[in-house]
C-alpha positions, 0 to 999 in steps of 0.5 A: 589565796583567800577568797569568799563569796558575798550574795549581793541581792536577789534581782528582777526577773522578767517573766513570772517564775523564770530563774535568773542566770547567776553571775559572779562579779570579781572585785578587790575589796580594798580600793575605797570608794570603788570597792572595800570592806565596810565596818560591818564586814560586808562588801561595799562601795561604788562598784557594789552598788553599780554591779547590783544595779546592772544585774538587776537591769540585765535580769541577772542574779549576782554574787561578789567574789573577793580576789586579790588584785595581782591575780584578778585577771588570771582567775577570771580566765580560769573561770572563778568568776564571770566578770571583773568589777574592780576599778580596772582601767581599759588598756591595750595590754589588758585587751590582749587577754580579756574584753571590756564592757562599755566604760562606767567611769570616765578616764581618771587622772593619776596623781602623786600623794606626798607628805605635806611640804615635801620638796620634790622636783617632779620635772626631774625626779631623782633619788625618790622612793615611789610607792605603787600597787603592783600589777596596775597601770601605775606600776607599769608607768613608774617601771617605764618612766620613773625607775631610772635613778629612783626606787620603785616600791610595790605593794600588794594593795593601795592601802599598804602604799599609802600606810608606808607613805604616812610612815615615811617609808616612801616619798610619793605614792602614784595611784588614781586621784579618785583613790588618793584624794580622799586619803589626803583629805582624811590625813589631817593635813599630813599629806598633800597632792603634788606634781602633775596630773597623769592620764595613763589609762582609759576609762573604767569598765567591767572585764570579761572573758573574750568569748563571753559575748552574750554577757558582755552585750547584757552588761553593755545594755544595762550600762547604756541605759543607766547613762541614758537615764542619768542614774550612772552619774547620780551613783558616781556623785554619791561615792566620789567627792569630785565626781566625773560624769558622762 
């Protein structure tokens, strides 16, 4: 599996001459605007800005580690990095194996994207090819609620699912609205949002190992301070077209 490290920033230390703790943050690098590789080949996005600021406030030095989504939790548990910052919704199932920080993004409605003008009965879906990214809350929802009479097509990345939608290989894609809405807006009218908004997971937070209480406390304090001074809402507004807020 391909992984690489990108130094995020040298961050503040609170006493002269002190050495900041280095913390590795695992992210996917393939889920704009949350996290992605920009045209210069650098890791970028809302969570890169956020992680850098959280580390600064916590007196930590951070590195970002790119990891494929389907193994992002196992590799956290294995110690390949210290926390996950990758658009991960809080769910009861995930909390069986990892802990979560306080939420840094409110619950995000999941939506369907489809070809413009497509006629789909979302109240009685049948014979529909539904694209989802594997190992996500959307894949779990589709398997539990939409598999009967439909075909669920799983992809390694969310970008692959929308590329196949544009090519006509699936009829709809189910994903976070914050991801699909910019894709639809940039499709020159070829795609549209359809069907109901679905509240599937909780808010978005950092994933941490269950025994990492000290690091969790540091990140929780940093998140709380960003909420208190309004800087978290400002950062959300910078990266999202229809921003949620705390």
